[in-house]
C-alpha positions in Angstrom: -0.2 -0.2 -0.3 1.5 3.4 -1.0 2.1 5.5 1.6 -0.2 8.9 2.2 1.7 12.3 1.9 2.3 13.6 5.7 3.0 17.3 6.5 3.2 18.7 10.1 2.0 22.4 11.3 2.6 23.8 14.4 0.4 24.5 17.3 0.9 25.6 21.6 -0.1 24.1 24.4 -0.1 26.4 27.5 -1.1 25.9 30.9 -3.1 29.4 32.0 -3.7 30.7 35.3 -7.7 30.3 36.4 -7.4 30.5 40.1 -4.9 31.2 42.9 -5.9 30.6 46.5 -3.6 31.7 48.8 -4.5 30.2 52.3 -0.8 30.0 53.6 -1.7 32.5 56.5 -4.8 30.3 57.7 -4.6 27.2 60.2 -7.4 25.8 59.1 -7.9 23.6 56.0 -10.8 25.0 53.7 -12.6 23.4 50.6 -12.9 25.5 47.6 -15.9 25.3 44.9 -14.5 26.4 41.4 -16.1 26.7 38.2 -14.4 26.6 34.8 -15.2 26.0 31.3 -14.3 23.6 28.7 -14.4 24.9 25.3 -13.2 24.9 21.6 -13.9 26.1 18.2 -12.6 25.1 14.8 -12.4 27.9 11.4 -12.1 25.3 8.7 -11.0 28.3 6.2 -7.6 29.1 8.7 -6.9 25.6 9.3 -6.9 24.5 5.7 -5.1 27.4 4.6 -2.3 26.5 7.1 -2.2 22.9 5.8 -2.0 24.1 2.1 0.5 26.4 2.9 2.6 24.1 4.8 2.0 21.3 1.9 3.0 23.7 -0.9 6.1 24.9 0.5 7.2 21.5 1.3 5.9 20.5 -2.4 8.2 23.3 -3.7 11.2 22.1 -2.2 10.9 18.5 -2.8 10.3 17.4 0.4 6.8 15.8 -0.3 5.8 14.9 -3.5 2.2 16.5 -4.3 0.4 16.9 -7.5 0.4 20.5 -8.8 -3.4 21.7 -9.2 -4.7 19.5 -6.8 -6.5 20.3 -3.2 -5.2 17.9 -0.3 -7.4 17.6 2.6 -6.4 15.7 6.0 -7.8 12.1 6.5 -5.8 11.7 10.1 -4.7 14.4 12.5 -3.2 13.7 15.7 -0.5 15.3 17.6 3.3 14.6 18.1 3.9 11.5 19.7 4.6 12.1 23.9 1.9 14.8 23.8 -0.7 13.6 26.2 -3.7 14.7 24.2 -7.3 15.1 25.8 -10.2 13.6 24.2 -11.7 17.7 23.7 -8.3 18.1 21.9 -9.1 15.0 19.8 -12.6 15.7 19.0 -11.4 18.9 17.8 -8.7 17.4 15.3 -11.5 15.1 14.4 -13.5 18.3 13.3 -10.3 18.8 10.9 -10.8 15.8 8.5 -14.0 15.0 5.8 -16.3 17.4 5.1 -15.9 20.7 6.3 -19.0 23.5 7.2 -17.8 27.0 6.7 -17.5 29.7 9.6 -17.2 28.8 13.2 -17.8 25.4 15.1 -17.7 25.8 18.7 -19.0 24.2 21.9 -18.7 25.3 25.7 -19.3 23.1 28.6 -19.6 24.4 32.3 -17.5 22.2 34.5 -17.8 22.6 38.8 -15.0 21.0 41.0 -14.2 20.8 44.6 -11.0 21.5 46.3 -9.2 21.2 49.3 -6.6 23.8 50.5 -4.6 22.5 53.2 -3.4 24.9 56.3 -0.7 27.2 55.6 -0.6 25.7 51.8 -1.1 27.4 48.6 -3.5 26.3 45.8 -2.6 27.7 41.9 -5.0 26.1 39.5 -4.0 26.1 35.6 -6.3 25.1 32.9 -4.3 23.7 29.3 -5.3 25.8 26.5 -4.4 24.2 23.2 -4.0 26.8 19.8 -3.4 25.9 16.1 -4.4 27.5 13.1 -8.5 27.9 13.4 -8.0 26.0 16.5 -8.7 26.8 20.2 -9.5 24.4 23.0 -9.7 25.0 26.6 -9.8 21.1 27.6 -10.5 19.4 31.1 -7.1 18.9 32.2 -6.1 20.8 35.4 -2.8 21.2 36.7 -2.6 22.1 40.6 0.4 23.5 42.4 1.4 25.6 45.4 4.0 27.5 43.4 3.8 29.6 39.8 4.9 28.0 37.0 7.8 29.2 35.3 7.5 30.6 31.8 9.3 27.4 30.4 6.7 25.2 32.0 3.9 26.9 31.1 4.1 26.5 27.5 5.0 24.2 24.8 5.3 24.1 21.2 3.0 21.0 19.5 3.2 19.4 16.1 0.2 18.2 14.8 0.7 15.4 11.9 -1.6 15.8 9.3 -1.8 12.8 6.3 -3.3 13.9 3.2 -5.1 12.6 0.4 -6.5 14.4 -2.9 -9.8 16.1 -2.8 -12.1 14.7 -5.6 -14.6 17.4 -7.2 -17.1 16.9 -9.5 -16.3 17.7 -13.5 -19.2 17.0 -15.1 -22.2 14.7 -15.5 -23.3 11.9 -17.9 -27.0 11.3 -18.9 -27.4 7.5 -19.1 -30.0 6.1 -20.7 -32.2 2.5 -20.1 -34.9 0.3 -21.2 -35.4 -0.9 -18.0 -34.7 -1.0 -14.2 -31.8 -3.4 -14.3 -29.9 -1.2 -17.1 -29.3 1.4 -14.1 -25.1 1.9 -13.7 -23.7 1.4 -10.3 -22.3 4.6 -10.0 -25.3 6.6 -10.7 -26.6 9.6 -8.6 -29.6 8.6 -6.1 -32.1 10.2 -4.1 -31.8 11.6 -0.4 -35.0 10.3 0.7 -34.1 6.6 -0.8 -36.9 6.9 -3.4 -36.4 6.5 -7.4 -33.3 7.8 -9.0 -34.8 7.7 -12.5 -35.4 10.7 -13.9 -38.0 9.8 -15.6 -40.1 8.0 -13.1 -43.7 7.9 -13.5 -43.6 8.5 -16.9 -43.6 5.7 -19.8 -40.1 6.7 -21.4 -36.9 5.8 -21.5 -34.9 5.3 -18.1 -32.7 8.0 -17.2 -30.2 8.2 -14.7 -27.3 10.7 -13.6 -23.6 9.7 -13.3 -21.0 12.3 -12.0 -17.7 12.5 -13.5 -14.7 13.3 -10.9 -11.6 15.1 -11.1 -8.8 16.3 -8.8 -7.6 18.6 -10.5 -9.3 22.3 -9.3 -9.2 24.2 -12.6 -11.5 21.1 -14.3 -14.1 21.4 -11.3 -17.8 22.7 -11.7 -19.4 25.5 -9.0 -23.1 24.7 -10.3 -25.4 23.6 -12.6 -28.3 25.3 -14.8 -31.3 23.5 -15.5 -32.7 24.4 -18.9 -36.3 23.7 -20.0 -37.0 24.3 -23.7 -38.9 23.2 -26.8 -36.2 23.3 -28.6 -33.8 20.5 -28.7 -29.9 21.2 -28.6 -27.6 18.6 -29.7 -25.0 19.5 -27.6 -26.7 18.2 -24.2 -28.5 14.8 -23.5 -32.3 15.2 -22.7 -33.3 14.1 -19.2 -36.8 13.6 -20.3 -36.2 11.4 -23.4 -38.9 9.4 -24.7 -41.4 11.7 -23.1 -42.6 13.7 -26.0 -42.7 17.2 -24.3 -39.8 19.7 -23.5 -36.7 18.9 -23.2 -34.8 19.4 -20.0 -30.9 19.8 -20.1 -28.2 20.0 -17.2 -25.6 22.5 -18.2 -22.3 22.3 -16.1 -20.9 25.5 -14.9 -17.7 26.5 -13.6 -16.9 30.1 -12.7 -13.5 31.0 -12.1 -14.1 33.5 -9.2 -15.2 30.9 -7.1 -13.2 28.8 -4.7 -16.2 26.2 -3.6 -17.1 23.5 -5.5 -19.4 20.5 -6.2 -18.0 17.7 -4.3 -21.1 15.6 -4.3 -24.9 15.6 -5.8 -28.3 14.0 -5.2 -31.4 14.0 -6.1 -34.5 15.2 -4.1 -37.4 13.9 -5.1 -40.5 15.0 -3.2 -44.3 15.1 -3.1 -44.6 18.6 -2.3 -42.1 21.6 -3.4 -39.1 22.3 -1.1 -38.1 25.6 -1.1 -35.2 25.6 1.0 -33.2 22.5 0.5 -30.5 23.9 3.1 -32.6 22.4 5.7 -33.2 19.1 4.1 -29.3 17.9 2.6 -26.3 18.3 4.3 -27.1 20.4 6.9 -24.6 23.3 7.9 -22.3 22.7 4.6 -22.3 24.9 1.8 -24.9 23.5 -0.9 -27.1 24.8 -3.4 -29.7 23.1 -6.0 -31.3 23.1 -9.5 -35.2 24.2 -9.8 -37.7 21.7 -10.0 -36.6 19.2 -12.9 -40.1 18.2 -13.2 -41.5 22.2 -13.6 -44.1 21.9 -16.4 -44.8 18.1 -16.5 -46.8 15.7 -13.8 -45.5 14.3 -11.4 -43.0 14.8 -7.9 -41.1 17.3 -7.7 -37.2 16.7 -8.5 -34.0 18.9 -7.5 -30.7 18.0 -7.9 -28.6 19.0 -4.7 -25.0 19.5 -4.7 -22.7 19.8 -2.0 -19.5 22.3 -2.0 -16.4 22.1 -0.8 -14.0 25.0 -0.6 -10.7 24.3 -2.6 -7.0 24.7 -1.8 -5.3 23.9 -5.1 -1.6 23.6 -4.8 
């Protein structure tokens, strides 16, 4: 098995003061209750820009073999050996893998703990913070001490090791015809709700399926599809309504050169009623778009082609 290219980006781990209880002039033991917050935030654009920048630098130096014009994404992300990674940091690094939401992903949780401060003593509490490109975590690791930490012990550099693979985007779509259901291609676009993926479902006509074409070259990736319904045939495109005898229906591939969000997935959405807001139906929280109703002007269910978008960082 060929190994995946691996890079490392720098992060920082720091113990930050959250409480300092001085009981050195008290002959009695004291129990204190302290509230602190574990939290995390992640901005995918900042993280992926840092990954792309480091990958580009290493590719230019010849340290890592990467293909020009391809956008690489993390498939694994972990801290360097010897660093004690908490569940909160691990969860945050898992956010860097796979589908990437736009904007800030964040969470927080309030934690209450009780501590005993002995007579004539001092209790200093530090909470661990982890910072990386687009990543900030306050985890549940608490350090107890009776003297302040010196600067050298309070902070350390940590490497995030990232395994990469090329991202795939959609560069086109094939319209495949059949005379029976068993002609359906295995790699056809399915229906989000598990309904029929035959575009002509409900019509006595050709079976019609859509098969996406993929590329790793960002320069070939599409940003959307336009749906055209007209009464004139256009020989440049394949009719989605073949055999029905009605209007011609075409999907026109579109690439807007000023965009960096490109189609990564497609799904049909078949519904008995109009879906005005597909963003609440398909891929919640992720960038997306959709065509108009493919069945507009003819009988049958409402039918849309929905697209998921992912940001590209081409080398």
